[in-house]
C-alpha positions in Angstrom: -4.0 6.3 -12.5 -5.4 3.2 -9.8 -9.1 1.5 -10.4 -11.1 2.0 -7.8 -14.7 2.1 -7.6 -16.6 4.7 -5.0 -19.0 3.4 -3.2 -20.6 6.4 -1.8 -20.7 9.7 -2.9 -17.5 11.4 -1.2 -19.6 14.5 -0.3 -18.2 16.2 3.6 -14.3 16.7 2.6 -13.7 16.9 7.3 -16.1 14.7 9.8 -15.6 14.5 12.9 -15.7 11.0 14.8 -17.3 9.8 17.4 -15.2 6.8 18.4 -12.1 8.8 18.0 -10.4 12.7 19.1 -9.8 14.9 16.2 -10.8 14.2 12.5 -11.3 11.3 9.6 -10.5 12.6 6.5 -12.5 11.2 3.7 -10.7 13.1 1.1 -8.8 16.3 0.4 -9.4 20.0 -0.8 -7.1 21.4 -2.3 -7.0 25.3 -3.1 -3.5 26.1 -4.5 -2.5 23.4 -6.7 -4.4 21.4 -9.2 -6.5 17.9 -8.4 -4.9 15.0 -11.1 -6.2 12.0 -9.6 -8.6 10.4 -6.4 -6.9 7.3 -5.7 -8.5 4.5 -3.8 -6.9 6.4 -1.1 -4.4 9.0 -1.9 -5.7 12.5 -3.3 -2.3 13.7 -6.1 -2.2 17.0 -6.8 0.4 19.4 -9.7 1.8 22.2 -8.0 4.4 23.4 -9.9 7.1 21.1 -11.4 5.7 18.8 -8.3 3.5 16.5 -6.7 1.4 17.0 -4.3 0.7 13.8 -2.0 -2.4 13.6 0.0 -3.6 10.4 2.2 -6.6 10.0 3.3 -8.1 7.7 5.9 -9.9 6.3 3.1 -9.7 2.2 2.6 -11.0 -0.3 -0.1 -10.9 -3.8 -0.7 -11.6 -5.9 -4.0 -11.6 -3.0 -6.0 -14.0 -0.7 -4.3 -13.6 1.6 -1.7 -15.7 1.4 1.0 -18.4 4.4 2.2 -17.0 4.2 5.8 -13.5 5.8 6.6 -10.0 4.6 9.7 -9.7 7.4 11.6 -6.3 8.7 11.4 -5.3 5.7 8.4 -3.8 8.4 6.4 -1.5 9.5 9.0 -0.3 7.0 10.3 0.4 4.7 6.5 1.6 8.0 5.2 4.3 8.8 8.4 5.8 5.2 8.2 5.7 5.3 4.0 8.2 8.2 5.2 10.2 6.0 7.7 10.4 3.0 5.1 11.3 5.5 2.2 14.3 7.1 5.0 15.1 4.2 5.7 16.5 2.6 1.8 17.2 5.7 0.6 20.6 5.0 0.3 19.7 1.7 -1.5 17.5 3.6 -4.0 16.5 6.7 -5.0 12.8 8.0 -4.0 10.5 10.6 -4.9 9.9 12.5 -1.5 11.0 15.9 -1.9 9.8 16.8 1.7 6.6 15.5 4.6 7.6 18.7 6.6 4.6 20.8 6.9 7.1 23.8 7.2 8.9 23.3 4.6 6.1 23.1 2.7 5.6 26.3 -0.4 4.3 29.5 1.2 0.8 28.9 -0.8 0.2 25.7 0.0 1.0 25.9 4.2 -2.2 28.3 3.7 -4.8 25.6 2.8 -7.8 24.8 5.3 -7.3 20.4 5.4 -6.1 19.8 8.4 -3.1 18.5 5.4 -0.4 18.2 8.5 1.2 14.2 8.5 -1.1 13.3 5.5 1.4 15.0 2.8 4.0 14.0 0.7 5.5 16.5 -1.4 7.4 14.9 -3.9 8.7 15.0 -7.2 7.4 14.0 -10.2 8.4 10.9 -11.9 6.8 8.4 -14.8 4.8 6.0 -13.1 5.8 2.1 -14.9 3.4 0.5 -15.5 3.9 -3.0 -14.0 4.2 -3.5 -10.4 6.3 -5.3 -8.4 5.1 -7.8 -6.0 7.3 -9.5 -4.1 6.2 -13.0 -1.9 8.6 -14.4 0.8 5.4 -16.7 2.0 2.8 -18.4 0.5 -0.7 -16.9 1.3 -3.4 -15.3 0.4 -3.9 -15.4 -3.4 -0.8 -17.5 -4.0 -1.4 -20.2 -1.4 -5.0 -20.6 -4.0 -3.3 -20.8 -7.3 -1.0 -23.0 -5.4 -3.6 -25.7 -3.7 -5.0 -25.5 -7.4 -1.8 -26.8 -9.8 1.4 -25.8 -7.4 2.0 -22.7 -9.8 2.0 -19.3 -8.6 2.1 -16.4 -11.2 4.0 -19.3 -13.6 6.3 -19.9 -11.1 6.4 -24.2 -10.9 6.6 -24.6 -6.8 7.9 -27.9 -4.6 5.5 -30.6 -4.0 3.7 -30.5 -0.3 4.0 -27.0 0.9 2.4 -25.4 3.1 -0.1 -22.3 4.0 2.0 -19.6 4.9 5.4 -21.3 4.8 7.7 -19.5 4.0 9.9 -20.2 0.6 13.1 -21.0 1.0 14.1 -17.4 -1.0 11.3 -14.6 -2.0 9.4 -14.2 -5.8 9.0 -12.1 -8.0 5.6 -11.8 -9.3 4.5 -8.8 -11.5 1.3 -7.0 -11.8 -0.1 -5.1 -14.8 -0.9 -1.2 -13.4 -4.1 -1.6 -15.5 -6.0 2.5 -15.7 -8.9 3.3 -14.6 -11.5 0.4 -14.8 -9.6 -2.4 -15.2 -8.2 -4.9 -13.6 -3.9 -5.9 -12.5 -2.9 -9.1 -13.6 -0.5 -11.6 -12.5 2.2 -11.5 -15.6 5.7 -12.9 -16.5 9.1 -11.3 -15.8 9.2 -11.7 -19.7 6.2 -9.9 -20.1 7.5 -6.6 -17.6 10.7 -6.7 -20.1 7.8 -6.6 -23.1 6.3 -3.0 -21.0 9.4 -1.7 -19.5 12.5 -3.6 -21.7 15.0 -5.9 -20.3 16.5 -3.3 -18.3 14.6 -2.0 -16.3 12.6 -4.9 -15.7 16.0 -6.8 -14.1 16.0 -3.6 -12.7 13.3 -3.3 -10.6 13.6 -7.7 -10.1 16.8 -6.9 -8.7 15.6 -4.2 -5.7 12.1 -5.7 -5.1 13.7 -8.6 -4.1 16.3 -6.7 -2.3 14.2 -4.2 -0.6 12.2 -7.0 1.2 14.4 -8.7 1.8 16.2 -6.1 4.0 12.4 -4.8 5.3 11.5 -7.8 6.3 15.2 -8.8 8.8 14.2 -5.5 10.1 11.0 -6.5 10.6 11.5 -10.0 12.3 14.0 -7.9 14.8 10.6 -6.4 15.6 8.9 -8.6 16.6 6.5 -9.1 12.8 7.1 -10.8 9.3 6.8 -9.3 6.2 4.9 -11.8 4.3 4.6 -10.3 0.5 4.6 -6.6 -0.6 4.1 -4.4 -3.2 5.9 -1.8 -4.6 6.2 0.7 -7.4 8.6 2.5 -9.2 9.0 5.3 -11.4 11.4 7.4 -14.4 12.9 10.8 -13.6 15.0 12.1 -15.9 15.5 8.5 -17.0 16.0 7.3 -13.6 14.3 4.2 -11.9 13.4 5.7 -8.5 10.7 4.5 -5.8 7.7 6.4 -5.2 4.1 5.7 -4.0 4.6 4.3 -0.5 6.4 1.9 1.4 5.6 -1.2 3.1 3.1 -0.3 4.6 0.0 -2.3 6.0 -2.3 -1.3 2.8 0.1 -2.7 0.1 2.0 -5.2 2.2 1.0 -7.9 4.7 1.8 -8.1 8.2 2.0 -11.0 10.5 3.5 -11.0 14.7 6.6 -13.1 14.7 5.6 -15.1 17.9 2.2 -15.9 17.1 3.4 -17.8 13.2 2.3 -20.9 12.1 2.9 -23.0 9.4 -0.1 -24.8 7.8 -3.2 -22.5 8.9 -3.5 -18.9 8.0 -1.7 -16.2 10.2 -4.0 -13.4 12.3 -3.8 -10.4 9.9 -1.7 -7.2 10.7 -2.8 -5.1 7.8 -5.7 -4.2 5.6 -7.3 -8.6 4.9 -9.0 -7.5 8.7 -11.7 -6.0 6.6 -11.1 -8.2 3.3 -11.8 -11.1 5.7 -15.0 -9.8 6.6 -15.8 -9.2 3.1 -15.5 -12.1 2.2 -17.7 -13.6 5.4 -20.9 -11.8 3.8 -22.9 -12.4 0.9 -21.4 -9.5 -1.2 -20.6 -10.0 -4.5 -17.6 -7.8 -5.3 -19.9 -7.0 -7.7 -21.8 -3.9 -6.8 -21.1 -1.6 -3.7 -20.0 -3.1 -1.0 -21.7 -3.6 2.5 -21.6 -0.8 5.5 -18.8 -2.1 6.3 -19.1 -2.5 11.0 -17.8 0.1 13.6 -15.9 -2.9 15.3 -13.9 -3.5 12.1 -13.4 -0.5 12.1 -11.7 -0.3 15.1 -9.8 -3.5 14.8 -8.6 -1.9 11.8 -7.0 1.3 13.2 -5.5 -0.7 16.3 -3.5 -2.4 13.4 -2.6 0.0 12.1 -1.2 2.1 14.6 -0.2 -1.3 16.3 1.4 -2.3 13.5 3.6 1.6 13.9 4.4 1.5 16.7 6.4 -1.2 16.7 8.6 -1.1 13.5 9.4 2.6 14.6 9.5 2.4 17.9 8.2 5.3 18.5 4.2 6.6 19.2 2.2 8.3 16.8 -0.8 9.1 17.9 
């Protein structure tokens, strides 16, 4: 499952937030389903042959879950994921059964937790032990690697690229999906063949690049750039399907198209807001992280919501 270190004991599930109306969820507590895993953001439950996935308001960076929550984050990301899954349902099958509360089994409707808008009721698949990462622009860890030796994940690139420059074509740079307590590692395409087999490795690469390209093309029409993304796939009755989340600001990097300027870092409209703050502190990334200021929480929430509204053309909250 996900690699995660909890920075504080999670004792409270639903917390009133003084700066925002409503409730923020640090963790769920579903009584009529079996808890399988608490990941960085999602709580996963077994319910019969299916899974109930709850998107909480936890936020993580550098393999640590912050003590603070971002109000409404789970609803924003869950609903945006559902939007993308539906958009690409004819390109690749996904794991969703329903995201509508009135379509849930009756025993789950009786739950006390405020899960409406936060859940996906999904078919159970066997997750592949790789993560499909597609990079359309040179930024983040890819830029750091390129500066060192002109290579990203074993792929030799042309000389003289600028930070945030668009690649001639998207790069597929898979990584391992590490067990709990271990870090994901970048791997070559040949190594993915060793892990999942040639046929599946090729299909994942093809699908990931195709989905990224279509998602970025769509985002550009809405005034955003999808710089890079991480997708996850699983097997269900030997069929490859798309699982987990899809093109959210937690798994993807978004920029405002009108502000895009190669040759420098771009203003992030994603989880990089939090990462940038943490990188500005003296935190060693090997101990519990420092408190996150309210202004960073508010900025992250505002940008997550703005990305949602730009992409979907609707208001959520």
